[in-house]
C-alpha positions in Angstrom: -102.6 -20.5 -67.6 -104.5 -20.1 -64.4 -102.7 -18.0 -61.8 -100.1 -16.6 -64.1 -100.0 -12.9 -64.9 -100.0 -11.9 -68.6 -96.6 -10.4 -69.6 -94.5 -10.0 -72.7 -90.9 -9.5 -73.8 -90.8 -6.4 -76.0 -88.6 -6.5 -79.1 -86.9 -3.1 -79.2 -84.3 -4.1 -81.8 -85.6 -2.1 -84.7 -82.3 -0.5 -85.6 -82.4 3.3 -85.4 -85.8 3.2 -83.6 -84.4 1.0 -80.8 -83.7 4.0 -78.4 -87.3 5.3 -78.9 -88.8 1.9 -78.4 -86.8 1.5 -75.1 -88.1 4.9 -74.1 -91.7 3.9 -74.6 -91.1 0.7 -72.6 -89.5 2.7 -69.8 -92.6 5.0 -69.8 -94.9 2.0 -69.4 -92.8 0.6 -66.5 -92.6 4.0 -64.8 -96.4 4.3 -65.2 -96.9 1.1 -63.2 -97.3 -1.4 -66.0 -96.4 -5.0 -64.9 -97.0 -6.4 -68.4 -93.4 -6.1 -69.5 -91.2 -9.1 -68.4 -88.2 -8.4 -70.6 -86.7 -6.4 -73.5 -84.9 -7.7 -76.6 -82.2 -5.3 -77.8 -79.7 -6.3 -80.5 -76.4 -4.9 -79.3 -72.8 -5.2 -80.3 -69.6 -3.2 -79.7 -70.2 -0.7 -82.5 -73.5 0.4 -84.1 -74.5 -1.0 -87.5 -74.2 -4.0 -89.7 -71.8 -5.1 -92.3 -71.8 -8.0 -94.8 -69.8 -11.1 -93.8 -66.5 -11.6 -95.5 -66.3 -13.7 -98.7 -66.0 -17.4 -98.1 -62.6 -18.0 -99.7 -59.1 -19.0 -98.7 -57.5 -15.6 -99.1 -55.8 -14.7 -95.8 -56.8 -11.0 -96.3 -60.5 -11.7 -97.1 -61.7 -10.3 -93.8 -59.4 -7.2 -93.7 -62.2 -4.9 -95.0 -64.4 -5.7 -91.9 -64.8 -3.0 -89.3 -63.8 -4.2 -85.8 -66.8 -4.5 -83.4 -69.5 -4.2 -86.1 -72.0 -7.1 -86.5 -71.9 -9.3 -89.6 -75.4 -10.6 -88.8 -78.2 -8.2 -87.7 -78.1 -4.5 -87.4 -77.2 -3.6 -83.8 -77.0 -0.6 -81.5 -73.6 0.1 -80.2 -72.3 0.0 -76.6 -73.1 3.6 -75.8 -76.7 3.2 -76.8 -76.9 -0.2 -75.0 -75.6 1.4 -71.8 -78.0 4.3 -72.0 -81.0 1.9 -72.6 -80.1 -0.3 -69.7 -79.7 2.8 -67.4 -83.1 4.1 -68.6 -84.8 0.8 -68.0 -83.2 0.4 -64.6 -84.3 3.9 -63.5 -87.9 3.0 -64.7 -87.9 -0.1 -62.6 -86.7 1.8 -59.5 -89.3 4.6 -60.0 
């Protein structure tokens, strides 16, 4: 649209490559790019992914689940999320 600058939200949620993708986005920002308007990073308490528990009535059906690990998409853990946010914040301030 007229008068709007072109920008994109960059999907950095590619599992193990997420930190590298965030690093590349940070380099773009540090280099003066204004084309990045946001970053998508799939994050949870702990890194990884696990299958959802069986859909049954057993009270112990979910006991095998690991606390803090996503049962949906693969996610980076809290430490990697914190590092990514720090890296992006530093790039914006540079």
